N, C-alpha and C positions, 0 to 999 in steps of 0.2 A: 744523424747517428742515433739509434735507439738504445736506451739504457737497458742493460741486462737485468732481468728480474732477480738475479742472484744478489744484487746489491742490497736487497731486503734482509739478507743474512747478517749485514753489518749492524747488529743491534745497538752498538755503542756509538754509531755515527751521530755527530751533533750538528753539523752544518752541511747544507746541500744546496747547490745552485743548478737548476735544471730547466730544460725546455719541454720535456715530456715526463710525466710521472708514471712509475710502475704501478700495477694494480694492487700489489701487496704492501703499499705504503704503511699500512697499520702495524706492520711488524717492527718499524723503526721507532720503538717506544721511547728511546732516549734522544731523539732528534729535537734540537732546540731552535735551529735557524733554517728556514726554508724560504729562499728568495726566488720569486718567479716573475718579477716585473719585466724582465727582458725576454721572457718565454713567449715569443710572438705566435708560436704554433699551438700553444696550449689551448684546448677547447673546453675543458671541464676539469673538475677535481676528482680524484679517485675515491672510491668508497673506503670508509674506515678511517678517514683523516681525524675524526673526532677522538680516536684513541691515543693520539699523540699529545697527551696533556702536558708534556714538558715544553711544548713549543713556546718560544719567546718571540720569534719573528716569523710572520706569515704576511708578506707584503701584498699578496694577490689571492683573491678567492673568486673563482669563476663559476657562476651558475649556468651550466651548459644548456644548449638549445634542446627542447623536448623532442625534436625530430632528428637529432644526431644518431648516427648508427650505433653509438655506444651508450645510448640513453640508459640501458639496463644496468650499467656498471658505474654510473656517475655518482659522485658525492652529492650531498644535499646541504642546504643552508643550516640544517639542524646539526651538522657536524661541528659547527662553531660552538655549540652549547657548552662543552666542557673545557674549551681552550681559553681559560680565564687568565693564563699567564702571558698572553699576547701583549706585546708592547710596541711602541713606535707607531708606524703607519699601517693601515689596512685598506686595501683597494678591493671593493666588492663590485664585480662586473656581472650584471644580470642580463644574460643573453637570452634566457628563456622568457617567453611572454608571461607576464605576471599572473594571468588567469590560470595558468597551468601549475602554479606553485601552491601547494596545499597550505592552508592556514596553520595546521599543526607543525609544519616544517618551518614556517616563518617565525612563529611565536616562540620556537625553541632556540633561536639564535643566541639570546642572552647577552647581547652586546653591552648592555649597561653594566654588566658585572665585570667587564674587562677594564679594570681601573687604570692599567698602565698604557692603554692606547692613547696616543696624542693626536693622531690624524686619521680621519675617516673619509674615504672617497667612494661615493656610491654612484655607479653609472648604469643607466637603463638603456638597452639597445633598441627596444621596440617603442617605448613611449606611449603607453596606453593608460586609460583611466584606472585600470586595476593596479597600477603602480602604487597608488595611495595605500592600498591594503598591505603591500610589502613594506613600504617605507615606514608605515605606522609602527611596525614591529622591529624596526632597526634603530631604536633609540640608543644613542651613544652613551658612554659613561659620563658622569657628572663633570669630570675634570678634562674633557677633550679640549684641545687647543685649536685644531683646524678641521673645518667641515666643508666638504665639496659635494655638490649634487649635480649630476649631468644627465640630460635626456629624460627627466621625470615627466610622466604624462598626466598626472593628476591636475585637477582644477585648483585644489588647495594643498598647501603643505601639510604635513602630518600634525596631529594635535600637540606633540611634544615641542613643535616649533611655534604653532599658532597660539598656544596657551602659555604665555609668559616664558619665552625662550631664555630670558635672563635668569630665571629661577632654575630651569632644567640644565642649562649649559653655561654657567656664569664665567667660565675660564676661556671661552672662545676668543682667539686673537685674529682669526681669519675665517671668512665665509666666502665661498664661491658657488654661485648658482647659475647654470647656463643651459641653453637649449631645452628649456622647459616650455614647449610651444603652447600648451593648453593651460598653463597655470595663470589664473586671474588674480589670485590673492596671495600676497606675501605676508610675512609675519613682522612683528615689531623687533627691529634690530637695534633701535636707538638706546635701549637701556642696558645693553651688554657693556659692562664696565671696562673690559680689557680689549674690546674689538679694535684692531688697528687697520685691518685690510678688508674691504668689502668689494666684491666683484659680481656684477649682475649683467648677464648677457643672453640674448636670444629668448627673451620673455615677451613673446608677441602679443599676449592678451592683457598684460598688466597696465592699468591706467594710473594707479597710485601705489606707491611703495608702502605707505602706512596710513592708517586712520588716525587723524590727530586726536580724536576723543580718547583713544586708548593710549596714545603715545606722549602727548604733550604733558609736561610737568614743570615744576619749579626748578628741578635739577636739569642741568644741560644734557641734551641727548647726544649720543655718540661722543662721549667725553674723551675717548682715547683714539678715535679714528684718525689715521694719518693719510691713507691712500684710498680713494674711491674710484672705481672703474665701472662705467655704465655704457652699454652699447646694445644696439639692435632691440630697442623697445619702442616700436613705432606708434603705439597707442598711449604712451605715457603723457599724462596731462599735468602732473605735478608730483611733488614728493608726498605731501599730506593731503588727504581728501577732506574737504570742508563738508561734513556730513549734515544731513537734515532728514526729518521724517517725511514719508510720502504723504501723510495727512496734513502737513503744515500748509498754511496759506502762503501766498506769494510774499505778503508782508512779514509773516513769521519766519520764512526762509531767509529774507533779507536781514532781519534782526539777528537770527541765529548765526549767519555768516559774519555779521558785524561783531558779535560777541566773541566768536572764535578768532576773528582777526585781532581783536583787542587782546585776546589770550596770547596770540603769537607775539604781539608787541611787548607785553609784560613778561613773557617767558624768557628765561635765560637762553641766549643764542645756542643753537645746536652746532655741532662740528667745531668746537673751540680749538682743536689741534689739527684740523685737516690741512695738509700741506700740498697734496697732489691730487688733481682731478683729471681723469682720462675719459673722453667721450668720443663718439663717432660723428658728431655734428655740433656746430656752434649753437644751434637751436636747442639741442638737448642740454647743453651746459646751462643755458639760461633757464630752461624749464625746471631743472633741478634746483636752481639757486633762487628763483624769484620769490618764494615764500619766506626766505630767510631775511629778516629785517636787517638792513645794512650790508647784505651780501655775505660772501664767505671771506671774512676779514683776515683769517689766518692763512688763506690759500696763497701759496707761493708759485706753484707750477701748474699750468693748464696745457694739456696735450689734446689736440683734436685730430683724430685719424679714423677713416672709415674702417669698419670691421670687415674681415675677410669673409664673414658669413652673412653679410647684409649689404643692402644697397645704400648709397648716400641719399639723403632726403633734404629738400628745400635749401640746398647750399647757397642759392642765389640770394636768399633773404638775410644772409649773415651780415651784410653790410650795415644794417640799421640796428643791430643788437647792442644793448647797453652793457658793454664789457666793463667799463670803469665802475659802474654802480654795483655790479655783481661781484667783481674781483678787485677791490680797491687797493690791495697791497701786492698785486701780482708781480713776480720777478722774472718768470720764464714763461714764454708762450711758444708753442709748437704747432705748426700746421703740416699735416702729412697727407699727401696724395688726394687732396680735395679737388673738386671740379670747378671751383670758383674762378672767375676771371679777374677779379680785383681783390685786394686785401680789404677786409672789413673796416670801414671807416670808424666803427665803434671802438677800435683799439687805440685810436689816436690820443685818447684822454688817459691812457694808462701811464700816469706820471712816474710810477715806481718801476716800470718794466726795464729790466737790465739785459735780457737775452731774448732775441727773436729768431726762431728757426723756421725756415720755409723749405720743405722737402717735397719734391714730386708734384708740384702744382703746375701741371702741364699747360694750363690755359692762361697763366699769368704772363703778361708781356712787359709790364713796367711796374716800377715801385712808385707809389703815390707821392706827390710833393709834400704832403703833410707829415712825412716821415720824421721831419725835424721837431715835431711835437713830442716825440718820445725822448725827452731831455735826459733821462737816466740811462738810456740805452748804451750798453758797453760792448755787446757782441751781436753781430748780424751775420746770419749763416744761410746761404742759398745752396741747394743741392737738387740735381735732376729737374731743373726748371728749363726745359729745352727752348721754350718760346720767349723766355725772359731776355730782353735785349737792351734795356735802358735803365739808367740810374738818374734820379733827379739831382740837380745841382744843390738842393737843400741838404744833401747828405753831409756837406762840409759844415753844417750848423749844429751837428750833433757833438756837444762838448765832451762827452765821456766815452765816445766810441773808440775802443782800443783794439778790436779784432773784427776783421771782415773776411769771411770765408766764401769762396765761390767755387763749387766743384760740379762737374758734369752739366754745366750750363754753357754750352758751346758758344752761343751768340754773345752773351755777356762777357764771357771769359776773354774772348778776342779783343773786346773793346776796353778791357781793364789791364792790358799788358803794358809793362814798362819798356821803353819810355814814351812810345808813340801812340798808345791806346787812346781812344776818344775820351774815356773817362779817367785816365790815369791822373790827371791834374786834380780830380775831385777826391781821390782816395790815397794819394801818395803820402799824405801826412799821418795816416793811420798806422800805429806802431806795429801791429801784427797783421800781415796780409797773407792769406792762404788761397792762392788762385791756381787751379789746376783742372 
């Protein structure tokens, strides 16, 4: 259904929820709320949107494709210039290639003056190196809470991120950066005092998240971070890069690394409040953790699940990874849809583990006999493990196990049925059994 142009005569209209915008939107001078997030067919903004200076809500702004048949009547990024009453969230979707967006248009957006914005989501459809020129001019207001960047094609993030992000946007509580395939260098996130959630995904070229020379300090880094999600970063070598000069001799480099390592030892541990870590491989979890002296001591929950936009890597190596030294106080461990054939032996020393969830591990056939090493285990949950067919008798040695769940594991389910199942005598003492 097409909206009649006569609606623009309703000059006192304050709220509008649309899929397609009329050309004469500029006449609705009293409009305060324009919600377009569910407008899947919307291809661009109309001209003159910048005249609606009373707008409080504009959740979506689309920069239309330069080859669109209606290119001559499209709104421009510059239309955001006078909309300084905007509040809440703003989603900017850049469908046009960045090289076709004039610098005068980008620099006029004036986002940093929109002090009531709390969330900014910037998505690039084409992902080219010219995106840096655009993102450079989309600096958010000082008190922004949530920042999301998707599909960015630049090699570096903009200067307002690279140059002391904690000074430019000190109120950030969440950052999400994904599908930035060409980005090699990230900024320093660690000094953001209120950052609670950090999500990094699809950063194919990133080797290190931060340069330790710029980030390490006597104050703990990531002081408020609770949830960290990292996935599809195939070249990641570590969190902090141990830097050295190209002119240094081999001996100088070794000394330099030793000094930096000692700095790490003396430095107050980072991530003091981190509770949840989500990664797409066990190896990635260890890569992130290994430079943290003593491991992630505050971490309570670890979830390992392959990303839907990336392939699993090196899953067979998971067996020898040092889980207990990296996550000494872990309470919950989840494995989702991995291709491993056996559970990693490295988890047997997780003395504090209370919940173990094994979902969609199609190649797992049996549970290892060392399962009784997990003396604090209270809940054991299997789901969609079609080849799983045996339980070890050591399961009776788990003193605190009070819940066993087996669902969509046909072979094992049949053997755990009461009263004649092969393993019924091993599990009948468990208070809560969920077998279906």
